[in-house]
N, CA, C and O atoms as a GROMACS GRO file, in nm:
protein
  528
    1MET      N    1  10.067  37.129   4.910
    1MET     CA    2  10.135  37.007   4.946
    1MET      C    3  10.162  37.009   5.096
    1MET      O    4  10.209  37.109   5.150
    2SER      N    5  10.132  36.900   5.161
    2SER     CA    6  10.159  36.891   5.305
    2SER      C    7  10.233  36.762   5.335
    2SER      O    8  10.221  36.662   5.265
    3ALA      N    9  10.308  36.768   5.439
    3ALA     CA   10  10.383  36.650   5.481
    3ALA      C   11  10.311  36.584   5.597
    3ALA      O   12  10.265  36.651   5.689
    4HIS      N   13  10.303  36.454   5.592
    4HIS     CA   14  10.241  36.378   5.699
    4HIS      C   15  10.344  36.281   5.754
    4HIS      O   16  10.417  36.218   5.678
    5PRO      N   17  10.348  36.269   5.885
    5PRO     CA   18  10.444  36.173   5.942
    5PRO      C   19  10.407  36.032   5.901
    5PRO      O   20  10.290  35.998   5.882
    6ILE      N   21  10.510  35.951   5.887
    6ILE     CA   22  10.488  35.811   5.852
    6ILE      C   23  10.469  35.734   5.982
    6ILE      O   24  10.554  35.737   6.072
    7ASP      N   25  10.357  35.667   5.991
    7ASP     CA   26  10.332  35.585   6.110
    7ASP      C   27  10.404  35.452   6.094
    7ASP      O   28  10.379  35.377   6.000
    8ARG      N   29  10.495  35.426   6.187
    8ARG     CA   30  10.568  35.299   6.187
    8ARG      C   31  10.549  35.234   6.322
    8ARG      O   32  10.548  35.302   6.425
    9PRO      N   33  10.535  35.104   6.324
    9PRO     CA   34  10.526  35.037   6.454
    9PRO      C   35  10.657  35.053   6.531
    9PRO      O   36  10.764  35.064   6.471
   10PRO      N   37  10.648  35.055   6.664
   10PRO     CA   38  10.769  35.075   6.745
   10PRO      C   39  10.882  34.976   6.713
   10PRO      O   40  10.998  35.015   6.714
   11GLN      N   41  10.849  34.849   6.685
   11GLN     CA   42  10.955  34.752   6.656
   11GLN      C   43  11.027  34.786   6.526
   11GLN      O   44  11.147  34.760   6.514
   12ALA      N   45  10.956  34.844   6.427
   12ALA     CA   46  11.021  34.884   6.302
   12ALA      C   47  11.117  34.999   6.328
   12ALA      O   48  11.227  35.002   6.273
   13LEU      N   49  11.075  35.095   6.410
   13LEU     CA   50  11.164  35.206   6.444
   13LEU      C   51  11.285  35.157   6.520
   13LEU      O   52  11.397  35.202   6.496
   14SER      N   53  11.263  35.064   6.612
   14SER     CA   54  11.374  35.009   6.688
   14SER      C   55  11.475  34.940   6.596
   14SER      O   56  11.595  34.959   6.611
   15ALA      N   57  11.426  34.860   6.500
   15ALA     CA   58  11.516  34.792   6.406
   15ALA      C   59  11.593  34.893   6.322
   15ALA      O   60  11.711  34.875   6.296
   16LEU      N   61  11.526  35.001   6.280
   16LEU     CA   62  11.594  35.104   6.201
   16LEU      C   63  11.702  35.174   6.283
   16LEU      O   64  11.809  35.205   6.232
   17MET      N   65  11.673  35.198   6.411
   17MET     CA   66  11.772  35.263   6.497
   17MET      C   67  11.893  35.172   6.520
   17MET      O   68  12.006  35.220   6.519
   18VAL      N   69  11.869  35.044   6.540
   18VAL     CA   70  11.980  34.949   6.558
   18VAL      C   71  12.062  34.943   6.430
   18VAL      O   72  12.185  34.942   6.435
   19GLN      N   73  11.995  34.937   6.316
   19GLN     CA   74  12.064  34.935   6.187
   19GLN      C   75  12.152  35.058   6.171
   19GLN      O   76  12.267  35.048   6.128
   20ARG      N   77  12.098  35.176   6.205
   20ARG     CA   78  12.174  35.301   6.196
   20ARG      C   79  12.295  35.297   6.289
   20ARG      O   80  12.405  35.336   6.250
   21ASP      N   81  12.274  35.250   6.412
   21ASP     CA   82  12.384  35.242   6.508
   21ASP      C   83  12.493  35.145   6.459
   21ASP      O   84  12.612  35.172   6.476
   22ASN      N   85  12.453  35.034   6.399
   22ASN     CA   86  12.550  34.939   6.344
   22ASN      C   87  12.633  35.003   6.234
   22ASN      O   88  12.755  34.986   6.231
   23ALA      N   89  12.567  35.077   6.144
   23ALA     CA   90  12.639  35.145   6.036
   23ALA      C   91  12.737  35.248   6.093
   23ALA      O   92  12.850  35.260   6.044
   24ILE      N   93  12.696  35.320   6.195
   24ILE     CA   94  12.784  35.420   6.258
   24ILE      C   95  12.906  35.352   6.319
   24ILE      O   96  13.018  35.402   6.306
   25ALA      N   97  12.886  35.238   6.385
   25ALA     CA   98  12.999  35.167   6.446
   25ALA      C   99  13.102  35.127   6.341
   25ALA      O  100  13.222  35.139   6.365
   26VAL      N  101  13.057  35.080   6.225
   26VAL     CA  102  13.150  35.042   6.118
   26VAL      C  103  13.215  35.166   6.058
   26VAL      O  104  13.333  35.163   6.025
   27ASP      N  105  13.139  35.275   6.042
   27ASP     CA  106  13.198  35.399   5.990
   27ASP      C  107  13.308  35.451   6.083
   27ASP      O  108  13.412  35.497   6.036
   28VAL      N  109  13.285  35.444   6.213
   28VAL     CA  110  13.386  35.489   6.309
   28VAL      C  111  13.510  35.401   6.299
   28VAL      O  112  13.623  35.451   6.298
   29LEU      N  113  13.491  35.270   6.290
   29LEU     CA  114  13.604  35.178   6.274
   29LEU      C  115  13.681  35.210   6.147
   29LEU      O  116  13.804  35.215   6.150
   30ARG      N  117  13.611  35.232   6.037
   30ARG     CA  118  13.677  35.265   5.910
   30ARG      C  119  13.757  35.395   5.923
   30ARG      O  120  13.870  35.404   5.875
   31ASP      N  121  13.698  35.495   5.986
   31ASP     CA  122  13.767  35.623   6.001
   31ASP      C  123  13.894  35.608   6.085
   31ASP      O  124  13.996  35.671   6.057
   32TYR      N  125  13.887  35.525   6.187
   32TYR     CA  126  13.999  35.505   6.278
   32TYR      C  127  14.109  35.420   6.215
   32TYR      O  128  14.228  35.444   6.240
   33THR      N  129  14.072  35.321   6.134
   33THR     CA  130  14.169  35.225   6.082
   33THR      C  131  14.199  35.242   5.933
   33THR      O  132  14.296  35.186   5.883
   34ASP      N  133  14.117  35.317   5.863
   34ASP     CA  134  14.131  35.336   5.718
   34ASP      C  135  14.107  35.205   5.641
   34ASP      O  136  14.166  35.182   5.536
   35LEU      N  137  14.020  35.119   5.695
   35LEU     CA  138  13.987  34.994   5.626
   35LEU      C  139  13.899  35.024   5.505
   35LEU      O  140  13.814  35.113   5.510
   36PRO      N  141  13.918  34.950   5.396
   36PRO     CA  142  13.835  34.972   5.278
   36PRO      C  143  13.693  34.920   5.301
   36PRO      O  144  13.674  34.812   5.358
   37ALA      N  145  13.596  34.996   5.257
   37ALA     CA  146  13.456  34.952   5.266
   37ALA      C  147  13.374  35.029   5.163
   37ALA      O  148  13.294  35.116   5.198
   38PRO      N  149  13.395  34.996   5.035
   38PRO     CA  150  13.323  35.070   4.931
   38PRO      C  151  13.172  35.055   4.937
   38PRO      O  152  13.099  35.145   4.897
   39THR      N  153  13.124  34.942   4.988
   39THR     CA  154  12.980  34.921   5.001
   39THR      C  155  12.949  34.868   5.140
   39THR      O  156  13.003  34.766   5.183
   40ILE      N  157  12.861  34.939   5.211
   40ILE     CA  158  12.818  34.899   5.345
   40ILE      C  159  12.667  34.876   5.341
   40ILE      O  160  12.592  34.960   5.293
   41VAL      N  161  12.625  34.761   5.393
   41VAL     CA  162  12.483  34.727   5.398
   41VAL      C  163  12.448  34.695   5.544
   41VAL      O  164  12.467  34.582   5.588
   42PRO      N  165  12.397  34.795   5.618
   42PRO     CA  166  12.364  34.770   5.758
   42PRO      C  167  12.234  34.690   5.772
   42PRO      O  168  12.141  34.705   5.693
   43ARG      N  169  12.231  34.606   5.872
   43ARG     CA  170  12.114  34.527   5.907
   43ARG      C  171  12.100  34.531   6.059
   43ARG      O  172  12.197  34.564   6.128
   44PRO      N  173  11.983  34.497   6.113
   44PRO     CA  174  11.969  34.497   6.259
   44PRO      C  175  12.064  34.400   6.329
   44PRO      O  176  12.100  34.423   6.444
   45TYR      N  177  12.104  34.293   6.263
   45TYR     CA  178  12.190  34.192   6.326
   45TYR      C  179  12.339  34.219   6.303
   45TYR      O  180  12.422  34.150   6.361
   46GLY      N  181  12.375  34.317   6.220
   46GLY     CA  182  12.515  34.346   6.191
   46GLY      C  183  12.528  34.427   6.064
   46GLY      O  184  12.433  34.490   6.018
   47VAL      N  185  12.648  34.424   6.006
   47VAL     CA  186  12.676  34.501   5.885
   47VAL      C  187  12.749  34.414   5.785
   47VAL      O  188  12.844  34.344   5.820
   48HIS      N  189  12.704  34.419   5.660
   48HIS     CA  190  12.775  34.354   5.551
   48HIS      C  191  12.861  34.460   5.483
   48HIS      O  192  12.814  34.570   5.453
   49VAL      N  193  12.987  34.426   5.460
   49VAL     CA  194  13.079  34.513   5.388
   49VAL      C  195  13.122  34.436   5.263
   49VAL      O  196  13.170  34.323   5.273
   50ILE      N  197  13.104  34.497   5.147
   50ILE     CA  198  13.144  34.435   5.022
   50ILE      C  199  13.269  34.506   4.973
   50ILE      O  200  13.268  34.627   4.951
   51VAL      N  201  13.379  34.430   4.957
   51VAL     CA  202  13.505  34.490   4.912
   51VAL      C  203  13.534  34.450   4.768
   51VAL      O  204  13.470  34.360   4.713
   52ALA      N  205  13.630  34.518   4.708
   52ALA     CA  206  13.657  34.502   4.565
   52ALA      C  207  13.745  34.382   4.532
   52ALA      O  208  13.731  34.323   4.426
   53ASP      N  209  13.837  34.346   4.623
   53ASP     CA  210  13.928  34.236   4.591
   53ASP      C  211  13.973  34.164   4.717
   53ASP      O  212  13.946  34.209   4.829
   54ILE      N  213  14.040  34.053   4.698
   54ILE     CA  214  14.082  33.968   4.810
   54ILE      C  215  14.183  34.039   4.900
   54ILE      O  216  14.189  34.010   5.020
   55GLU      N  217  14.261  34.129   4.847
   55GLU     CA  218  14.358  34.202   4.929
   55GLU      C  219  14.287  34.293   5.029
   55GLU      O  220  14.333  34.310   5.142
   56GLU      N  221  14.175  34.352   4.988
   56GLU     CA  222  14.098  34.435   5.080
   56GLU      C  223  14.036  34.349   5.192
   56GLU      O  224  14.030  34.392   5.307
   57LEU      N  225  13.991  34.230   5.158
   57LEU     CA  226  13.943  34.138   5.260
   57LEU      C  227  14.058  34.103   5.355
   57LEU      O  228  14.038  34.092   5.476
   58GLY      N  229  14.178  34.086   5.299
   58GLY     CA  230  14.297  34.060   5.380
   58GLY      C  231  14.328  34.174   5.476
   58GLY      O  232  14.372  34.150   5.588
   59ASP      N  233  14.306  34.298   5.432
   59ASP     CA  234  14.326  34.413   5.521
   59ASP      C  235  14.235  34.402   5.645
   59ASP      O  236  14.278  34.427   5.757
   60TRP      N  237  14.109  34.366   5.621
   60TRP     CA  238  14.015  34.348   5.732
   60TRP      C  239  14.060  34.233   5.822
   60TRP      O  240  14.053  34.244   5.944
   61LEU      N  241  14.105  34.124   5.762
   61LEU     CA  242  14.149  34.008   5.840
   61LEU      C  243  14.265  34.046   5.932
   61LEU      O  244  14.264  34.010   6.050
   62ILE      N  245  14.363  34.117   5.881
   62ILE     CA  246  14.478  34.157   5.962
   62ILE      C  247  14.435  34.250   6.076
   62ILE      O  248  14.479  34.234   6.190
   63GLU      N  249  14.349  34.346   6.044
   63GLU     CA  250  14.308  34.445   6.143
   63GLU      C  251  14.213  34.390   6.249
   63GLU      O  252  14.229  34.420   6.367
   64ARG      N  253  14.115  34.308   6.207
   64ARG     CA  254  14.009  34.265   6.298
   64ARG      C  255  14.013  34.117   6.333
   64ARG      O  256  13.949  34.075   6.429
   65GLY      N  257  14.087  34.036   6.255
   65GLY     CA  258  14.086  33.892   6.280
   65GLY      C  259  13.952  33.833   6.240
   65GLY      O  260  13.864  33.904   6.191
   66GLY      N  261  13.936  33.704   6.261
   66GLY     CA  262  13.809  33.639   6.231
   66GLY      C  263  13.828  33.512   6.152
   66GLY      O  264  13.939  33.461   6.138
   67GLU      N  265  13.718  33.461   6.100
   67GLU     CA  266  13.718  33.337   6.023
   67GLU      C  267  13.659  33.363   5.886
   67GLU      O  268  13.559  33.433   5.872
   68ILE      N  269  13.722  33.306   5.784
   68ILE     CA  270  13.672  33.318   5.647
   68ILE      C  271  13.596  33.192   5.610
   68ILE      O  272  13.640  33.080   5.636
   69ARG      N  273  13.481  33.213   5.550
   69ARG     CA  274  13.401  33.102   5.496
   69ARG      C  275  13.382  33.125   5.347
   69ARG      O  276  13.368  33.239   5.303
   70ILE      N  277  13.381  33.017   5.271
   70ILE     CA  278  13.368  33.026   5.125
   70ILE      C  279  13.235  32.963   5.084
   70ILE      O  280  13.203  32.851   5.124
   71SER      N  281  13.160  33.037   5.004
   71SER     CA  282  13.031  32.986   4.956
   71SER      C  283  13.055  32.875   4.854
   71SER      O  284  13.164  32.864   4.797
   72PRO      N  285  12.953  32.794   4.830
   72PRO     CA  286  12.965  32.698   4.721
   72PRO      C  287  12.984  32.771   4.587
   72PRO      O  288  12.932  32.881   4.566
   73GLN      N  289  13.057  32.708   4.501
   73GLN     CA  290  13.083  32.765   4.368
   73GLN      C  291  12.953  32.773   4.289
   73GLN      O  292  12.871  32.682   4.294
   74TYR      N  293  12.936  32.883   4.215
   74TYR     CA  294  12.822  32.899   4.125
   74TYR      C  295  12.870  32.982   4.006
   74TYR      O  296  12.924  33.090   4.025
   75ASP      N  297  12.850  32.932   3.886
   75ASP     CA  298  12.896  33.002   3.764
   75ASP      C  299  13.044  33.039   3.772
   75ASP      O  300  13.084  33.148   3.730
   76ASP      N  301  13.123  32.948   3.824
   76ASP     CA  302  13.268  32.965   3.834
   76ASP      C  303  13.313  33.081   3.922
   76ASP      O  304  13.421  33.136   3.902
   77VAL      N  305  13.230  33.119   4.020
   77VAL     CA  306  13.272  33.218   4.120
   77VAL      C  307  13.236  33.167   4.259
   77VAL      O  308  13.149  33.082   4.276
   78GLU      N  309  13.306  33.222   4.358
   78GLU     CA  310  13.282  33.192   4.499
   78GLU      C  311  13.276  33.325   4.573
   78GLU      O  312  13.338  33.423   4.532
   79VAL      N  313  13.201  33.328   4.681
   79VAL     CA  314  13.200  33.444   4.770
   79VAL      C  315  13.279  33.406   4.894
   79VAL      O  316  13.245  33.312   4.965
   80TRP      N  317  13.384  33.482   4.919
   80TRP     CA  318  13.466  33.464   5.040
   80TRP      C  319  13.417  33.567   5.141
   80TRP      O  320  13.412  33.686   5.111
   81THR      N  321  13.381  33.521   5.262
   81THR     CA  322  13.327  33.612   5.364
   81THR      C  323  13.405  33.597   5.493
   81THR      O  324  13.417  33.487   5.548
   82LEU      N  325  13.457  33.708   5.541
   82LEU     CA  326  13.524  33.715   5.670
   82LEU      C  327  13.419  33.746   5.776
   82LEU      O  328  13.347  33.845   5.766
   83HIS      N  329  13.410  33.661   5.877
   83HIS     CA  330  13.321  33.682   5.991
   83HIS      C  331  13.403  33.746   6.102
   83HIS      O  332  13.492  33.683   6.159
   84THR      N  333  13.372  33.871   6.133
   84THR     CA  334  13.449  33.947   6.231
   84THR      C  335  13.355  34.040   6.306
   84THR      O  336  13.233  34.022   6.300
   85ALA      N  337  13.409  34.139   6.376
   85ALA     CA  338  13.326  34.233   6.452
   85ALA      C  339  13.404  34.361   6.478
   85ALA      O  340  13.527  34.364   6.467
   86THR      N  341  13.330  34.465   6.512
   86THR     CA  342  13.394  34.588   6.558
   86THR      C  343  13.446  34.564   6.700
   86THR      O  344  13.406  34.466   6.764
   87PRO      N  345  13.533  34.650   6.751
   87PRO     CA  346  13.578  34.633   6.889
   87PRO      C  347  13.462  34.649   6.987
   87PRO      O  348  13.369  34.726   6.962
   88ALA      N  349  13.468  34.576   7.095
   88ALA     CA  350  13.369  34.590   7.202
   88ALA      C  351  13.403  34.712   7.287
   88ALA      O  352  13.516  34.760   7.287
   89LEU      N  353  13.304  34.759   7.358
   89LEU     CA  354  13.328  34.867   7.454
   89LEU      C  355  13.404  34.811   7.573
   89LEU      O  356  13.411  34.689   7.590
   90PRO      N  357  13.462  34.897   7.656
   90PRO     CA  358  13.541  34.846   7.771
   90PRO      C  359  13.465  34.750   7.861
   90PRO      O  360  13.526  34.663   7.924
   91ASP      N  361  13.332  34.764   7.869
   91ASP     CA  362  13.254  34.673   7.954
   91ASP      C  363  13.221  34.541   7.884
   91ASP      O  364  13.152  34.456   7.940
   92GLY      N  365  13.271  34.524   7.760
   92GLY     CA  366  13.250  34.400   7.686
   92GLY      C  367  13.128  34.402   7.596
   92GLY      O  368  13.105  34.307   7.521
   93SER      N  369  13.049  34.508   7.602
   93SER     CA  370  12.929  34.517   7.518
   93SER      C  371  12.957  34.600   7.394
   93SER      O  372  13.063  34.662   7.382
   94GLY      N  373  12.862  34.602   7.305
   94GLY     CA  374  12.867  34.695   7.194
   94GLY      C  375  12.937  34.650   7.067
   94GLY      O  376  12.938  34.724   6.969
   95ALA      N  377  12.995  34.531   7.064
   95ALA     CA  378  13.059  34.485   6.941
   95ALA      C  379  12.951  34.460   6.836
   95ALA      O  380  12.845  34.405   6.866
   96VAL      N  381  12.979  34.501   6.714
   96VAL     CA  382  12.885  34.483   6.603
   96VAL      C  383  12.940  34.375   6.510
   96VAL      O  384  13.057  34.379   6.471
   97VAL      N  385  12.856  34.279   6.476
   97VAL     CA  386  12.894  34.173   6.382
   97VAL      C  387  12.919  34.236   6.245
   97VAL      O  388  12.839  34.315   6.197
   98VAL      N  389  13.032  34.199   6.183
   98VAL     CA  390  13.066  34.249   6.050
   98VAL      C  391  13.097  34.130   5.961
   98VAL      O  392  13.175  34.042   5.998
   99ARG      N  393  13.038  34.127   5.843
   99ARG     CA  394  13.064  34.025   5.742
   99ARG      C  395  13.124  34.096   5.621
   99ARG      O  396  13.056  34.173   5.552
  100VAL      N  397  13.251  34.072   5.595
  100VAL     CA  398  13.323  34.136   5.484
  100VAL      C  399  13.333  34.034   5.372
  100VAL      O  400  13.390  33.927   5.390
  101SER      N  401  13.277  34.067   5.256
  101SER     CA  402  13.269  33.971   5.146
  101SER      C  403  13.333  34.024   5.018
  101SER      O  404  13.337  34.144   4.992
  102VAL      N  405  13.384  33.927   4.940
  102VAL     CA  406  13.439  33.956   4.808
  102VAL      C  407  13.405  33.838   4.717
  102VAL      O  408  13.402  33.723   4.760
  103VAL      N  409  13.378  33.868   4.591
  103VAL     CA  410  13.351  33.764   4.491
  103VAL      C  411  13.480  33.735   4.417
  103VAL      O  412  13.548  33.826   4.369
  104LEU      N  413  13.515  33.604   4.408
  104LEU     CA  414  13.637  33.563   4.339
  104LEU      C  415  13.605  33.457   4.234
  104LEU      O  416  13.517  33.373   4.255
  105PRO      N  417  13.675  33.460   4.122
  105PRO     CA  418  13.663  33.347   4.029
  105PRO      C  419  13.715  33.220   4.098
  105PRO      O  420  13.812  33.225   4.172
  106THR      N  421  13.650  33.111   4.073
  106THR     CA  422  13.692  32.984   4.132
  106THR      C  423  13.836  32.955   4.092
  106THR      O  424  13.874  32.968   3.975
  107GLY      N  425  13.917  32.915   4.191
  107GLY     CA  426  14.057  32.883   4.164
  107GLY      C  427  14.151  33.002   4.166
  107GLY      O  428  14.270  32.988   4.139
  108GLU      N  429  14.099  33.122   4.199
  108GLU     CA  430  14.183  33.242   4.204
  108GLU      C  431  14.296  33.222   4.306
  108GLU      O  432  14.275  33.163   4.412
  109ARG      N  433  14.413  33.272   4.274
  109ARG     CA  434  14.526  33.263   4.369
  109ARG      C  435  14.500  33.356   4.486
  109ARG      O  436  14.458  33.471   4.470
  110VAL      N  437  14.525  33.303   4.606
  110VAL     CA  438  14.502  33.377   4.729
  110VAL      C  439  14.625  33.359   4.818
  110VAL      O  440  14.676  33.248   4.833
  111ARG      N  441  14.670  33.468   4.878
  111ARG     CA  442  14.786  33.461   4.968
  111ARG      C  443  14.762  33.359   5.078
  111ARG      O  444  14.650  33.342   5.127
  112ASP      N  445  14.869  33.291   5.117
  112ASP     CA  446  14.862  33.188   5.221
  112ASP      C  447  14.806  33.243   5.352
  112ASP      O  448  14.732  33.173   5.421
  113GLU      N  449  14.841  33.368   5.388
  113GLU     CA  450  14.795  33.427   5.514
  113GLU      C  451  14.644  33.441   5.516
  113GLU      O  452  14.581  33.426   5.621
  114ILE      N  453  14.586  33.470   5.401
  114ILE     CA  454  14.441  33.483   5.392
  114ILE      C  455  14.377  33.345   5.389
  114ILE      O  456  14.279  33.320   5.459
  115ARG      N  457  14.431  33.256   5.309
  115ARG     CA  458  14.377  33.120   5.298
  115ARG      C  459  14.382  33.049   5.434
  115ARG      O  460  14.298  32.963   5.462
  116ALA      N  461  14.478  33.084   5.519
  116ALA     CA  462  14.490  33.019   5.650
  116ALA      C  463  14.370  33.048   5.740
  116ALA      O  464  14.346  32.974   5.836
  117ALA      N  465  14.293  33.152   5.710
  117ALA     CA  466  14.176  33.186   5.791
  117ALA      C  467  14.050  33.114   5.746
  117ALA      O  468  13.944  33.130   5.808
  118VAL      N  469  14.058  33.035   5.639
  118VAL     CA  470  13.940  32.962   5.592
  118VAL      C  471  13.910  32.850   5.691
  118VAL      O  472  13.991  32.760   5.712
  119GLY      N  473  13.791  32.858   5.751
  119GLY     CA  474  13.747  32.752   5.842
  119GLY      C  475  13.807  32.756   5.981
  119GLY      O  476  13.781  32.667   6.062
  120ARG      N  477  13.887  32.858   6.010
  120ARG     CA  478  13.941  32.869   6.147
  120ARG      C  479  13.959  33.016   6.181
  120ARG      O  480  13.983  33.100   6.094
  121THR      N  481  13.948  33.047   6.309
  121THR     CA  482  13.959  33.185   6.355
  121THR      C  483  14.105  33.227   6.365
  121THR      O  484  14.188  33.157   6.423
  122VAL      N  485  14.134  33.342   6.307
  122VAL     CA  486  14.268  33.401   6.310
  122VAL      C  487  14.260  33.526   6.398
  122VAL      O  488  14.169  33.608   6.380
  123PRO      N  489  14.353  33.544   6.492
  123PRO     CA  490  14.349  33.664   6.576
  123PRO      C  491  14.384  33.790   6.497
  123PRO      O  492  14.454  33.784   6.396
  124SER      N  493  14.334  33.903   6.544
  124SER     CA  494  14.368  34.031   6.483
  124SER      C  495  14.511  34.069   6.519
  124SER      O  496  14.571  34.006   6.607
  125ARG      N  497  14.564  34.170   6.454
  125ARG     CA  498  14.700  34.216   6.486
  125ARG      C  499  14.705  34.268   6.629
  125ARG      O  500  14.810  34.264   6.693
  126HIS      N  501  14.592  34.318   6.681
  126HIS     CA  502  14.588  34.369   6.818
  126HIS      C  503  14.593  34.255   6.919
  126HIS      O  504  14.657  34.266   7.024
  127GLU      N  505  14.526  34.145   6.888
  127GLU     CA  506  14.527  34.030   6.979
  127GLU      C  507  14.664  33.965   6.982
  127GLU      O  508  14.710  33.921   7.087
  128VAL      N  509  14.729  33.960   6.868
  128VAL     CA  510  14.864  33.901   6.859
  128VAL      C  511  14.961  33.991   6.936
  128VAL      O  512  15.050  33.942   7.006
  129GLY      N  513  14.944  34.122   6.921
  129GLY     CA  514  15.034  34.218   6.986
  129GLY      C  515  14.997  34.248   7.130
  129GLY      O  516  15.070  34.317   7.200
  130GLY      N  517  14.879  34.195   7.174
  130GLY     CA  518  14.840  34.214   7.313
  130GLY      C  519  14.767  34.343   7.341
  130GLY      O  520  14.750  34.380   7.457
  131GLU      N  521  14.722  34.414   7.237
  131GLU     CA  522  14.646  34.538   7.258
  131GLU      C  523  14.515  34.529   7.184
  131GLU      O  524  14.502  34.448   7.092
  132GLU      N  525  14.419  34.608   7.222
  132GLU     CA  526  14.290  34.612   7.153
  132GLU      C  527  14.226  34.745   7.173
  132GLU      O  528  14.117  34.769   7.123
   0.00000   0.00000   0.00000
């Protein structure tokens, strides 16, 4: 048995490296903040985080801020997605797009603080407190 290297075009390797770097950025954020992220799906354009319940999405909202969008209802469920990002580097670069999603039954009760972020951007606790 012998091993042969896999030939990949340079753009495929580049996309894989960006995807890996995006996942690392979210892992570092999670380690620093203890945010829940049971499922992470890195992509070249950002990272999808799938959480277990609306309270976990609320944890991300408080820590990172952002805007929540709700998918159209299908089979009596909706997907609530927080559009946010990791912190930028001091020079303003390096922020990674993060989409934190949870599936909810249609009509599920949601705290007012979380519902307030639907369709509008809510600042993170750091922006409100003046630190980042």
